[in-house]
Residue, then its C-alpha position, 0 to 999 in steps of 0.5 A: m649011970n651016975s658017971h655023967r653027973e661028974s662031967s656035965n648036967a647036959v650035952l649040947i650038940a649043934g651044927p649046920t643042917a646035914s652035919g651029923k648031929s642026930a646020929l651023934a646024939l643017938e650014939l651018945a644016948q645009947k651008950i650013956g642012957g640019955v634022952v635026945v631033946n630036939t633043939d630045932s625049930m622045924q622038927v617040932y612040927r608034926d606035919l614035917r617029918i621027912i622034909t625036916a629030916r627028923p629021926t625015923p620012927e626006928e631011931e626014936a624007938r632006940v632011945p627016948h626022944r622028946l619034942y619031935g613032931h609034937v606041934d601042929a603046923a597051924v601053931n605059930f610055935s615060938a622059942g618061948s614055947w619051946v623053952t617051956d616044953a624043954a624045962a619039963v623035959l629037963a626035969e623029967a630027965r633029971a628025975q630019971n637020972r638020964l643025961p639030956i642031950f639037946t641036939g639041933g640047928s636052931g641057934l635061938y633055941f640054944k641061946a634061950l637054953t643057955r642065956g635065957l629069954s625075954a618073958v613075952p607073954p602069949i599073944a591072944p589069937e584075935v590080936r595076932e589075926g587082927v595084925r595079920a589082916r592089917l598086914e594083908r590089907g595095907g601092906v608091910e610099909a603101912l604096918h611098919a609106919e604103925l609100929a613106928r608110931r607105937d614102938p619107935a625103938s623096935a621100928e628103927r631096929l627092924k628092916p622096913r620089909d621084914r613082914t614077920r618081925i614087924a607083925r610080931a613087934l606090933e602084936v606084942v605092943e598091942a597085946t601088952g602095952r609094952s615094947l619088945t625092947d622092954w620085954h627083952r630087958d626083963g628076961l627069963p633065966p637060962l635053963l642051963p647056966q654057964g658051966s652046967f653043960k658041954a657044948v659042941f658045934l659040928a663043923p664039916d668041910r663046906d663043900a662036903l656039907y653042901a654035897r650032902i645037903d644036895a644028896r639028902f634033898g633028893a633022898m627026901l623026895q624019894a622018901g615021900a617029901l613031895q606027898e608030905v608037903g602036898r598034904l600040908a598045902a591042902r590045909r590052906l594055912d597062913p603062909l606066914l606060919p613058921a612051918m610053911k616057911a621050912h626049907g623046901v616047903p614053899a618051893l614044893i608048894r609052888h610045884v604042887s600048885g602047878e607054878i614050877s617044875l619039880e626040878a626047879a622046886a628041888e633046886i630052890g630047896r637045895g639052894d635055900t638049905r645051903h644058904y641056911a647052913k652058911r648062916q648057921f656057921t656065922w650065927f654060932r660063931h658070933q652068938l655062941p662062942e662057948f660051943e667048941w667047934v669039932r669036925p664030925e669025924a672027930a666027934g667021937e673023940w670029943l665025946s670020950g672027953v666029955i664022958p670019959g670011958r663011956v663013949g666010943d667013935a660015933n658015926p656022924e652020918s645023919 
């Protein structure tokens, strides 16, 4: 099992949603003795197995999977929190001499993994709740005006109606006395420096990908996604939490509450997911050019080049 040391310390498999990342990672992990590490910001949530297309329990039982469904939906999980967890998983994989295979669609997580991240400390819950209360009471314009007084650089950089980021910037300056800009300047080093990994971005044909996204949303509903979202809605969590904004969740919650039909909710969910996939193509192209773009049907050949003589054709179907 030592052969992977010769070619890379880790393999990174990114791509738009529904491009076949999970199947490719599973194929590689089975053949090389690896561990699959979730690098998707929504698949961390325990409450969202079906609607986020997490690996099935059967797939998770075939090889070690880490950082899937380990966070409660009530938690505002951040890229920094994920990096902390990923560092522990990376150390575990190295101790067991297993190839870590990071797979997912969250560009910020991959960027934090390979480029490092700002060292913003955890924000106390009472500070976060105070900022959110002011947001609800006075509106986003008032919060942006407050940010402009306390952290002009961040306020100028953010769109005046970006509720989530304005609240985040204000939380940081209130909790730490320093701006996000200052924290970003003094960052944490990358877990995987350049040269220590092989990275691929699965780039399917757009029309075929969008058709798969539409079909998969229907399959999710058949598998119980509506019931899953209904259980989440019953918790009455803050709608600003990341888990409450997962693709398909807001629209299905509107259906559960009687606002719109299931057909309308499904169409919104499919459309949001297609738009997200389009943004993923653009983000990775501009932000992470070190990822090699490969069509899913050629992924097995790419892996053979990464781990010579150990990997056959992969089946990119999930």
